[in-house]
C-alpha positions as CSV (number, residue, x, y, z in Angstrom):
1,M,22.1,7.7,-37.8
2,K,23.9,5.4,-40.3
3,A,22.7,2.1,-41.7
4,V,23.9,-0.6,-43.9
5,F,21.3,-2.2,-46.2
6,A,22.3,-5.8,-47.1
7,S,20.7,-8.4,-49.4
8,C,21.5,-11.6,-51.3
9,V,20.5,-11.5,-54.9
10,L,20.2,-13.9,-57.8
11,N,18.7,-12.8,-61.2
12,A,16.7,-10.1,-59.5
13,E,16.6,-7.6,-62.3
14,K,12.8,-7.8,-62.9
15,C,12.1,-7.0,-59.2
16,I,14.5,-4.2,-58.6
17,G,12.4,-1.5,-60.4
18,A,9.4,-1.9,-58.0
19,A,11.3,-3.0,-54.9
20,Q,13.6,0.0,-54.9
21,Y,10.8,2.4,-53.8
22,Y,10.3,0.4,-50.6
23,I,14.0,0.3,-49.8
24,K,14.6,4.0,-50.6
25,S,11.6,5.0,-48.4
26,I,13.2,3.2,-45.5
27,A,16.7,4.6,-46.3
28,A,15.2,8.1,-46.1
29,C,14.7,7.5,-42.4
30,F,18.5,7.4,-41.9
31,D,21.1,10.1,-42.2
32,E,23.6,8.0,-44.2
33,V,23.2,4.6,-45.8
34,R,25.4,2.1,-47.7
35,F,24.0,-0.7,-49.9
36,L,25.7,-4.1,-49.8
37,F,24.6,-6.9,-52.2
38,V,25.9,-10.5,-52.4
39,D,25.3,-11.9,-55.9
40,G,25.0,-15.6,-56.2
41,G,25.9,-15.6,-59.9
42,S,23.2,-13.7,-61.8
43,T,23.0,-14.1,-65.5
44,D,20.6,-11.3,-66.2
45,G,21.1,-7.5,-65.8
46,T,21.0,-7.6,-61.9
47,R,24.3,-5.9,-61.3
48,D,23.7,-3.0,-63.7
49,A,20.1,-2.6,-62.3
50,L,21.4,-2.4,-58.7
51,L,24.0,0.2,-59.5
52,S,21.4,2.2,-61.4
53,A,18.8,2.0,-58.7
54,F,20.9,2.6,-55.6
55,G,23.8,4.6,-57.0
56,C,27.4,3.5,-57.8
57,G,28.9,5.7,-55.1
58,N,27.5,3.8,-52.1
59,T,26.7,0.4,-53.5
60,V,29.0,-2.6,-53.2
61,I,28.3,-5.9,-54.9
62,L,30.1,-9.1,-53.7
63,D,30.3,-12.4,-55.6
64,S,29.3,-15.3,-53.5
65,H,29.7,-18.1,-56.1
66,A,33.5,-18.2,-55.8
67,A,33.4,-17.9,-52.0
68,E,31.1,-21.0,-51.9
69,Q,33.6,-23.0,-53.8
70,R,36.5,-21.9,-51.7
71,I,34.6,-22.8,-48.5
72,A,33.7,-26.2,-50.0
73,R,37.4,-26.9,-50.7
74,K,38.2,-26.0,-47.1
75,G,35.8,-28.7,-45.9
76,S,33.4,-26.4,-44.0
77,G,30.8,-29.1,-43.8
78,L,28.3,-27.2,-46.0
79,R,27.1,-29.4,-48.8
80,L,26.7,-26.9,-51.6
81,T,24.0,-28.7,-53.6
82,A,21.1,-27.0,-55.3
83,G,18.7,-28.7,-52.9
84,Y,20.1,-27.0,-49.9
85,K,19.1,-23.3,-50.4
86,A,19.7,-22.5,-46.8
87,E,23.3,-23.6,-47.0
88,R,24.0,-21.4,-50.0
89,L,22.2,-18.5,-48.4
90,A,24.2,-19.0,-45.2
91,V,27.4,-18.6,-47.1
92,A,26.2,-15.5,-48.9
93,R,24.8,-13.9,-45.7
94,Q,28.0,-14.6,-43.8
95,M,29.8,-12.6,-46.5
96,Y,27.8,-9.5,-46.0
97,L,27.9,-9.9,-42.3
98,D,31.7,-10.0,-42.3
99,A,31.7,-6.9,-44.5
100,V,29.2,-5.1,-42.2
101,R,31.4,-6.1,-39.2
102,R,34.3,-4.2,-40.8
103,A,32.1,-1.2,-41.6
104,V,30.7,-1.0,-38.1
105,V,34.2,-0.9,-36.6
106,S,35.6,1.7,-39.0
107,E,32.6,4.0,-39.7
108,E,30.1,3.4,-36.9
109,Y,27.1,2.1,-38.8
110,R,24.6,1.7,-36.1
111,F,21.9,-0.3,-37.9
112,L,21.8,-3.2,-40.3
113,V,18.8,-3.6,-42.6
114,V,18.6,-7.1,-44.1
115,F,16.1,-7.7,-46.9
116,D,15.1,-9.9,-49.8
117,L,15.0,-8.1,-53.1
118,D,11.8,-9.6,-54.5
119,E,8.0,-9.3,-54.6
120,V,7.9,-9.1,-50.7
121,L,8.7,-5.4,-51.1
122,F,6.0,-4.7,-53.7
123,Y,4.1,-2.8,-51.0
124,P,3.7,0.8,-49.9
125,V,5.8,1.9,-46.9
126,C,4.3,3.4,-43.8
127,R,7.3,5.6,-42.7
128,R,5.9,6.0,-39.2
129,S,6.1,2.2,-38.7
130,I,9.8,2.3,-39.7
131,E,10.4,5.1,-37.3
132,R,8.7,3.0,-34.6
133,A,10.9,0.0,-35.4
134,V,14.0,2.2,-35.0
135,R,12.7,3.5,-31.6
136,L,12.3,-0.1,-30.4
137,L,16.0,-0.6,-31.2
138,L,17.1,2.6,-29.6
139,D,15.4,2.0,-26.3
140,G,17.9,-0.7,-25.5
141,G,15.6,-3.6,-25.0
142,C,15.5,-4.9,-28.5
143,W,18.2,-5.9,-31.1
144,G,16.1,-7.0,-34.0
145,V,12.7,-5.9,-35.5
146,F,11.0,-7.6,-38.4
147,A,8.0,-6.7,-40.6
148,N,4.6,-8.3,-40.6
149,S,3.2,-9.5,-43.9
150,A,-0.2,-9.3,-45.6
151,P,-2.6,-11.0,-46.0
152,L,-0.9,-13.6,-43.8
153,Y,2.4,-13.9,-42.0
154,Y,4.1,-16.2,-44.4
155,D,7.7,-16.9,-43.3
156,V,7.0,-19.7,-40.8
157,W,10.2,-21.6,-41.6
158,A,12.3,-18.8,-40.1
159,L,9.8,-18.3,-37.3
160,R,10.2,-19.5,-33.8
161,A,7.5,-18.2,-31.4
162,K,5.9,-19.8,-28.4
163,G,2.3,-20.8,-29.0
164,W,2.6,-20.2,-32.8
165,S,5.5,-21.9,-34.5
166,E,7.8,-23.5,-32.0
167,D,9.7,-25.9,-34.3
168,D,10.8,-26.4,-37.9
169,C,7.6,-26.6,-39.9
170,W,9.2,-28.1,-43.0
171,E,11.3,-30.6,-41.0
172,R,8.0,-31.9,-39.5
173,V,6.6,-32.4,-43.0
174,W,9.8,-34.1,-44.3
175,R,10.2,-36.5,-41.4
176,E,6.5,-37.5,-41.0
177,S,6.3,-38.1,-44.7
178,G,9.4,-40.3,-44.7
179,G,11.2,-37.9,-47.0
180,N,8.3,-37.9,-49.6
181,W,6.1,-35.1,-50.6
182,N,2.7,-34.9,-48.7
183,E,0.5,-31.9,-49.4
184,G,-1.7,-32.7,-46.4
185,L,1.2,-32.4,-44.1
186,A,2.3,-29.2,-45.8
187,R,-1.1,-27.7,-45.1
188,K,-1.0,-28.9,-41.5
189,Y,2.4,-27.7,-40.5
190,V,2.9,-24.8,-42.9
191,G,-0.4,-23.5,-44.1
192,M,-2.1,-23.6,-40.7
193,R,0.7,-21.6,-39.1
194,Q,0.4,-18.8,-41.6
195,R,-2.1,-16.4,-40.0
196,A,-3.1,-12.8,-40.0
197,L,-1.2,-10.8,-37.4
198,P,-3.4,-7.7,-36.8
199,V,-1.6,-4.4,-37.4
200,T,-3.0,-3.1,-34.1
201,S,-1.2,-5.8,-32.1
202,D,1.7,-5.0,-29.8
203,P,5.2,-5.9,-31.0
204,F,5.3,-9.7,-30.9
205,V,8.3,-11.3,-29.1
206,V,9.9,-14.2,-31.1
207,E,13.0,-16.3,-30.8
208,S,13.6,-16.1,-34.6
209,A,11.8,-14.5,-37.6
210,F,12.5,-12.8,-40.9
211,G,9.6,-12.3,-43.3
212,G,11.6,-10.6,-46.0
213,I,13.0,-7.6,-44.1
214,G,14.3,-6.8,-40.7
215,I,16.4,-4.1,-38.9
216,Y,19.1,-5.1,-36.4
217,R,21.4,-3.2,-34.0
218,S,24.7,-3.7,-35.9
219,D,26.8,-4.0,-32.8
220,I,24.8,-7.0,-31.6
221,A,24.1,-8.6,-35.0
222,C,27.8,-8.7,-35.7
223,L,28.2,-11.0,-32.7
224,G,26.5,-13.8,-34.6
225,S,27.1,-16.2,-37.4
226,Y,25.1,-17.7,-40.2
227,E,26.6,-21.2,-39.9
228,V,23.7,-23.6,-40.2
229,T,23.3,-27.0,-38.6
230,E,22.5,-30.3,-40.2
231,R,20.4,-32.8,-38.3
232,Q,20.1,-36.3,-39.7
233,G,19.9,-35.2,-43.3
234,W,17.9,-32.0,-42.6
235,V,19.4,-28.4,-42.8
236,E,17.8,-25.7,-40.7
237,C,16.9,-22.2,-41.8
238,E,19.9,-19.9,-41.8
239,H,17.9,-17.2,-39.9
240,V,17.2,-19.6,-37.0
241,A,20.9,-20.4,-36.8
242,F,21.9,-16.8,-36.9
243,H,19.6,-15.7,-34.1
244,R,20.6,-18.6,-31.9
245,S,24.3,-17.7,-32.3
246,V,23.6,-14.1,-31.4
247,R,21.7,-15.1,-28.2
248,A,24.6,-17.4,-27.2
249,A,27.1,-14.6,-27.7
250,L,25.0,-12.2,-25.6
251,E,24.7,-14.8,-22.8
252,E,28.4,-15.3,-22.9
253,R,29.0,-11.6,-22.5
254,G,26.6,-11.4,-19.5
255,A,23.9,-9.3,-21.3
256,K,20.5,-8.7,-19.6
257,T,18.2,-11.6,-19.6
258,S,15.5,-9.5,-21.2
259,L,17.8,-8.6,-24.1
260,V,18.6,-12.2,-24.7
261,K,15.0,-13.6,-24.4
262,D,12.9,-10.6,-25.6
263,G,15.3,-9.0,-28.0
264,L,13.6,-10.0,-31.3
265,R,10.2,-8.8,-32.2
266,I,7.7,-8.6,-35.1
267,L,6.2,-5.1,-35.5
268,P,2.7,-5.8,-36.8
269,S,2.1,-2.3,-38.2
270,W,5.2,-2.6,-40.4
271,M,3.9,-4.4,-43.4
272,V,5.3,-6.2,-46.5
273,R,3.6,-8.5,-49.0
274,A,3.3,-12.2,-48.6
275,P,4.4,-13.8,-51.9
276,S,1.6,-15.8,-53.4
277,D,3.7,-18.9,-53.9
278,H,4.4,-19.0,-50.2
279,L,0.7,-19.1,-49.4
280,R,-0.2,-22.0,-51.6
281,F,-0.8,-24.3,-48.6
282,S,-2.8,-21.8,-46.6
283,W,-6.5,-21.0,-46.6
284,A,-5.8,-17.7,-48.5
285,A,-4.1,-19.4,-51.5
286,R,-5.7,-18.3,-54.8
287,A,-5.0,-19.3,-58.3
288,E,-3.2,-16.8,-60.4
289,K,-5.1,-17.7,-63.6
290,G,-7.7,-15.6,-65.2
291,K,-6.3,-12.1,-64.5
292,K,-7.0,-9.3,-66.9
293,V,-6.1,-5.7,-67.2
294,V,-8.7,-3.2,-66.2
295,R,-8.2,0.3,-67.6
296,L,-9.6,3.0,-65.5
297,T,-9.5,6.5,-67.1
298,I,-10.5,9.9,-66.0
299,E,-10.7,12.7,-68.4
300,G,-7.8,15.1,-68.2
301,A,-5.9,12.9,-65.7
302,R,-3.5,10.0,-65.9
303,R,-4.6,6.7,-67.1
304,V,-4.5,3.9,-64.5
305,E,-4.0,0.3,-65.5
306,M,-5.1,-2.3,-62.9
307,Q,-5.1,-6.0,-62.5
308,A,-8.5,-7.6,-61.7
309,P,-10.1,-11.1,-61.5
310,A,-11.4,-12.2,-64.9
311,D,-15.0,-12.1,-63.7
312,H,-14.8,-8.6,-62.2
313,P,-17.6,-6.4,-63.7
314,L,-16.0,-3.0,-63.0
315,P,-15.0,-2.3,-66.7
316,I,-18.6,-3.1,-67.8
317,Y,-20.2,-0.8,-65.2
318,M,-17.8,2.1,-65.9
319,K,-18.4,1.8,-69.7
320,K,-22.2,1.5,-69.4
321,H,-22.6,4.2,-66.7
322,P,-20.3,7.2,-67.3
323,L,-20.7,8.5,-63.8
324,Y,-20.2,5.2,-62.0
325,D,-17.4,5.6,-59.4
326,R,-16.7,9.2,-60.5
327,R,-18.3,11.2,-57.7
328,L,-16.1,10.0,-54.8
329,P,-12.8,11.0,-56.5
330,M,-14.3,14.4,-57.2
331,L,-15.4,14.7,-53.5
332,A,-11.9,13.6,-52.3
333,R,-10.3,16.3,-54.4
334,V,-12.6,18.9,-52.9
335,V,-12.0,17.7,-49.3
336,E,-8.2,17.7,-49.8
337,S,-8.3,21.3,-51.1
338,N,-10.2,22.5,-48.1
339,A,-8.7,20.4,-45.3
340,G,-5.1,20.6,-46.6
341,S,-3.9,17.7,-44.5
342,G,-5.1,14.5,-42.9
343,V,-5.8,10.9,-43.9
344,I,-8.5,9.2,-46.0
345,I,-9.9,5.8,-44.9
346,D,-11.3,3.5,-47.5
347,V,-13.3,0.7,-45.9
348,G,-14.0,-1.9,-48.6
349,G,-11.0,-1.3,-50.8
350,N,-11.8,-4.2,-53.2
351,I,-9.0,-4.4,-55.9
352,G,-7.8,-0.8,-55.1
353,D,-9.9,0.9,-57.8
354,T,-11.1,3.6,-55.4
355,V,-7.5,4.4,-54.5
356,A,-6.5,4.5,-58.1
357,L,-9.4,6.7,-59.2
358,M,-8.6,9.2,-56.3
359,R,-4.9,9.3,-57.2
360,A,-5.7,9.7,-60.9
361,S,-7.9,12.7,-60.1
362,G,-5.1,14.4,-58.2
363,V,-5.6,13.4,-54.6
364,T,-2.3,13.2,-52.7
365,L,-3.4,12.7,-49.1
366,P,-2.4,9.4,-47.3
367,I,-5.0,6.6,-47.8
368,I,-5.6,3.7,-45.5
369,T,-7.5,1.1,-47.6
370,M,-9.1,-2.0,-46.0
371,E,-10.2,-5.2,-47.7
372,P,-11.0,-8.5,-45.9
373,E,-11.5,-10.8,-49.0
374,P,-8.2,-12.6,-49.6
375,E,-8.3,-12.6,-53.4
376,F,-9.4,-9.0,-53.7
377,F,-6.7,-8.0,-51.2
378,S,-4.1,-9.9,-53.3
379,Y,-5.1,-7.8,-56.4
380,L,-5.1,-4.6,-54.2
381,M,-1.5,-5.3,-53.2
382,D,-0.6,-5.9,-56.8
383,N,-2.2,-2.7,-57.9
384,V,-0.8,-0.3,-55.3
385,G,2.5,-2.0,-55.0
386,S,3.4,-2.1,-58.7
387,S,2.8,1.7,-59.2
388,P,4.2,3.4,-56.1
389,D,5.0,6.5,-58.0
390,L,1.3,6.9,-58.9
391,M,-0.4,5.5,-55.8
392,G,1.7,7.5,-53.4
393,P,1.2,7.1,-49.6
394,V,-1.1,4.1,-49.3
395,V,-1.4,1.7,-46.4
396,P,-3.3,-1.5,-47.4
397,V,-4.8,-3.3,-44.4
398,F,-6.1,-6.9,-44.7
399,G,-9.2,-6.8,-42.5
400,F,-12.7,-5.6,-41.7
401,G,-13.4,-2.1,-40.6
402,G,-15.8,-1.3,-37.8
403,G,-14.9,-4.1,-35.3
404,D,-16.2,-7.6,-34.7
405,K,-19.9,-6.7,-35.4
406,C,-19.0,-5.9,-39.0
407,A,-17.0,-9.1,-39.6
408,G,-17.9,-12.6,-40.6
409,R,-17.9,-15.2,-43.3
410,L,-17.6,-13.7,-46.7
411,R,-19.6,-14.7,-49.8
412,K,-17.7,-13.7,-52.9
413,Q,-19.7,-13.1,-56.2
414,G,-18.2,-11.4,-59.2
415,G,-16.7,-8.1,-58.2
416,T,-17.9,-7.9,-54.7
417,A,-18.0,-9.9,-51.4
418,S,-20.5,-9.6,-48.6
419,V,-20.7,-10.8,-45.0
420,E,-23.4,-13.6,-44.9
421,G,-22.8,-14.8,-41.3
422,K,-20.3,-15.4,-38.6
423,E,-17.4,-17.7,-39.5
424,A,-17.6,-21.4,-38.5
425,E,-15.8,-22.2,-35.3
426,G,-12.1,-22.9,-35.9
427,A,-12.0,-21.3,-39.3
428,T,-9.9,-18.3,-40.1
429,I,-11.2,-14.9,-41.2
430,A,-9.5,-11.5,-41.7
431,P,-9.0,-9.4,-38.5
432,A,-11.6,-6.9,-37.5
433,Y,-10.4,-3.4,-36.6
434,D,-11.8,-0.5,-34.7
435,L,-10.9,2.4,-36.9
436,G,-9.8,4.6,-34.1
437,E,-7.4,1.9,-32.7
438,L,-6.1,1.3,-36.3
439,L,-5.3,5.0,-36.7
440,C,-3.5,5.0,-33.4
441,S,-1.4,2.0,-34.2
442,L,-0.4,3.4,-37.6
443,E,0.2,6.9,-36.0
444,E,-2.0,8.4,-38.7
445,G,-4.8,11.1,-38.5
446,P,-6.9,13.0,-38.3
447,V,-9.4,11.5,-40.7
448,V,-10.8,14.0,-43.2
449,L,-12.7,11.6,-45.5
450,L,-14.2,8.2,-44.5
451,K,-15.5,6.1,-47.4
452,T,-17.3,2.8,-46.7
453,D,-18.6,0.3,-49.2
454,V,-19.2,-3.1,-47.6
455,D,-22.4,-4.4,-49.1
456,G,-25.0,-3.8,-46.5
457,L,-22.9,-3.2,-43.4
458,D,-22.0,0.4,-44.0
459,Q,-24.4,1.6,-41.3
460,C,-22.7,-0.8,-38.9
461,V,-19.2,0.5,-39.8
462,L,-20.4,4.1,-39.1
463,D,-22.2,3.2,-36.0
464,A,-19.2,1.4,-34.6
465,S,-17.0,4.5,-35.4
466,R,-19.1,7.1,-33.5
467,D,-16.1,8.2,-31.3
468,L,-14.0,8.7,-34.4
469,L,-16.8,10.6,-36.2
470,R,-17.4,12.8,-33.2
471,K,-13.7,13.6,-32.7
472,D,-12.4,14.0,-36.3
473,Q,-15.6,15.1,-38.0
474,P,-14.6,13.6,-41.4
475,V,-16.7,14.0,-44.5
476,I,-18.5,10.7,-45.0
477,W,-19.2,8.8,-48.3
478,A,-21.2,5.7,-47.6
479,E,-23.2,3.1,-49.5
480,A,-26.7,2.6,-48.1
481,D,-27.5,-0.9,-49.3
482,V,-30.4,-2.1,-47.2
483,R,-30.9,-5.8,-47.1
484,E,-33.3,-6.3,-44.2
485,Q,-36.2,-4.3,-42.9
486,A,-34.6,-3.6,-39.5
487,A,-31.7,-1.8,-41.2
488,I,-34.0,1.0,-42.3
489,G,-34.7,1.9,-38.7
490,R,-30.9,1.6,-37.8
491,W,-30.1,4.0,-40.7
492,K,-32.7,6.4,-39.5
493,E,-31.4,6.4,-35.9
494,L,-27.8,6.9,-37.2
495,W,-28.9,9.8,-39.5
496,I,-30.4,11.6,-36.5
497,W,-27.3,11.0,-34.4
498,L,-25.1,12.4,-37.1
499,A,-27.3,15.5,-37.4
500,D,-27.1,16.0,-33.6
501,N,-23.3,15.6,-33.6
502,G,-22.0,18.2,-36.1
503,Y,-23.2,16.9,-39.5
504,E,-25.3,19.5,-41.3
505,K,-25.4,18.8,-45.0
506,A,-26.0,15.8,-47.2
507,A,-26.0,14.8,-50.9
508,I,-27.8,11.6,-52.1
509,F,-26.9,9.7,-55.3
510,D,-28.3,6.7,-57.0
511,N,-26.1,3.8,-57.7
512,Y,-25.4,5.2,-61.2
513,G,-23.8,8.3,-59.8
514,F,-26.6,10.9,-60.4
515,L,-27.5,13.4,-57.7
516,M,-31.0,12.7,-56.4
517,A,-31.2,15.3,-53.5
518,S,-29.1,17.6,-51.5
519,G,-29.5,20.0,-48.6
520,A,-29.8,20.1,-44.8
521,M,-29.7,16.7,-43.1
522,G,-32.7,17.6,-40.9
523,E,-34.8,18.2,-44.0
524,L,-33.5,15.3,-46.1
525,G,-34.0,12.7,-43.4
526,P,-37.5,11.7,-44.5
527,A,-36.5,11.6,-48.2
528,F,-33.5,9.4,-47.3
529,E,-35.7,7.0,-45.5
530,V,-38.1,6.7,-48.4
531,M,-35.2,6.1,-50.8
532,I,-33.7,3.2,-48.8
533,D,-37.1,1.7,-48.3
534,Y,-37.7,1.8,-52.0
535,C,-34.3,0.0,-52.6
536,F,-35.2,-2.6,-50.0
537,R,-38.6,-3.4,-51.5
538,R,-37.0,-3.8,-54.9
539,K,-34.7,-6.4,-53.5
540,A,-37.7,-8.0,-51.8
541,G,-39.3,-8.5,-55.3
542,E,-41.6,-5.4,-55.4
543,G,-41.0,-4.0,-58.8
544,W,-42.2,-0.9,-60.5
545,A,-42.8,-1.5,-64.2
546,G,-41.2,1.0,-66.6
547,Q,-38.9,2.5,-63.9
548,T,-35.1,2.5,-64.0
549,P,-34.1,0.3,-61.0
550,V,-32.1,1.9,-58.2
551,H,-30.4,-0.9,-56.3
552,Y,-28.8,1.2,-53.6
553,I,-27.9,4.8,-52.9
554,D,-24.7,6.6,-52.0
555,V,-24.7,9.4,-49.4
556,A,-22.2,12.1,-48.8
557,L,-22.4,13.7,-45.4
558,F,-20.8,17.0,-44.4
559,P,-20.0,18.4,-40.9
560,R,-20.0,22.1,-40.1
561,G,-16.9,24.2,-40.6
562,V,-14.5,22.9,-43.3
563,G,-17.0,20.2,-44.2
564,Y,-19.6,22.9,-45.0
565,K,-17.2,24.5,-47.4
566,S,-16.5,21.1,-49.0
567,F,-20.3,20.7,-49.5
568,E,-20.6,24.0,-51.3
569,D,-17.6,23.3,-53.5
570,F,-18.8,19.8,-54.3
571,M,-22.2,21.0,-55.3
572,D,-20.7,23.6,-57.6
573,R,-19.0,20.8,-59.5
574,L,-22.2,18.8,-60.1
575,P,-24.1,19.7,-63.3
576,E,-27.3,18.3,-61.7
577,A,-27.1,20.7,-58.7
578,V,-28.6,23.6,-60.6
579,K,-29.4,26.9,-58.8
580,G,-32.7,26.6,-57.0
581,Y,-32.5,22.8,-56.8
582,R,-30.3,22.6,-53.7
583,D,-30.4,24.4,-50.4
584,C,-27.1,26.0,-49.5
585,D,-28.4,28.2,-46.6
């Protein structure tokens, strides 16, 4: 299969280094590719950077600035002013479409990948989602597939979808404001349309979309034109004009009604990043001020530099407590060495620190990391997207793990966020995912390690994932942070269920990372109950003078088989697990 990759660029040098990983990952799904860029007059090192990133042999760069002037002299009707970005983009996009049309005829390039070379692509690629997009095009019922974006679908100007965004959002703002700026209208017609499209959703039929990247069938895309329409002083989005022209050409040629009406779709599991400036009118908008660099280091491994909110306490915790957040990366390395393949699920990904620590310790398995708090998720995307060579195969998912029972209104405080109740009616929260359904949608699995750290709802996540635990038998790392008396009984019941369904060994750590107990689950059950009861009573105000406070405990749970071998290997790496202290029989 051959594909042409086309993009319009302008002073994109600073983005090419990170974005090239996304594009090259998609290009690897095809047998042969050609890169075609239309430059609008860059004054930085864009051209040299493009040739260096994508290769001189199969990269063509066209100059759109001169073409715009020629078209203007011919009286095309396009008013080439700085205020009409869509008009200028229409000219540039038509240039690469004309070039693609010639390539399709002469060399049979079957697919056209159109993309924006900017921060939209600062995101890890799920290759299986790209393969699924291609399958949708190959089955004959679809001629264009577009990516979803996280944390919200942002590109509502290019979107035309029934029941979602049926008209031009910015034209509504412009006309109702009388041509003046009105932020309230921008929130109403733009921000309120930007919503989270769950990755487990079926492909969503649209009349038009873009969202930073899309794949077309070249033979059908070449029927269209990017000639935009002006209506009483307003210029429409060039993507809307293009898709309308393709549908008209298909109807003229007598194409199937389904191909005309249902031929464009958003594939929710194919993700890119929503640029922060595009979300400034939505509920997820966050100020970019106050960021700082958090340096996470592991002895003998690579140093990871991460961005974090200014009030994030992670650097303080790690400096004050040498074992804080160090046990899980060690466990993940052991699990990978014994399992060999599979996927890791990280429920409660925060800013991506768990992923970074696992990668820095040498873990290479694919990781699905989930975070429902918009600001933390924004940092998570920054951190995994800006270092794709280090982070490797990572799928960030904006949402709650464990389904609806584990979701709700979030209360953010410092470096964490906890569910404090169900969201008020009509307000927007992150999607809630059943982990098994999520894996199915992403075509990933089996799970070999499940980590959950969601401030008091970890038992809920595990309880809601019983089918997955029974089927895949992953090693579990969970925070047991008990915040109500009834939760002690629920943890006890879950512990018994796990012991009855293949889980044999356990290791219990305090919140500072020190091993407190390890051995057979049947024998450790009473000790575990005492420990979580102690943590709960501390929170309730029952203190013990002179004792080091333990705020919560972490538990590692191991199934029989490969999991048992991981338990032994893990214990052998812990200095506290001296001979005679633990039960390995």
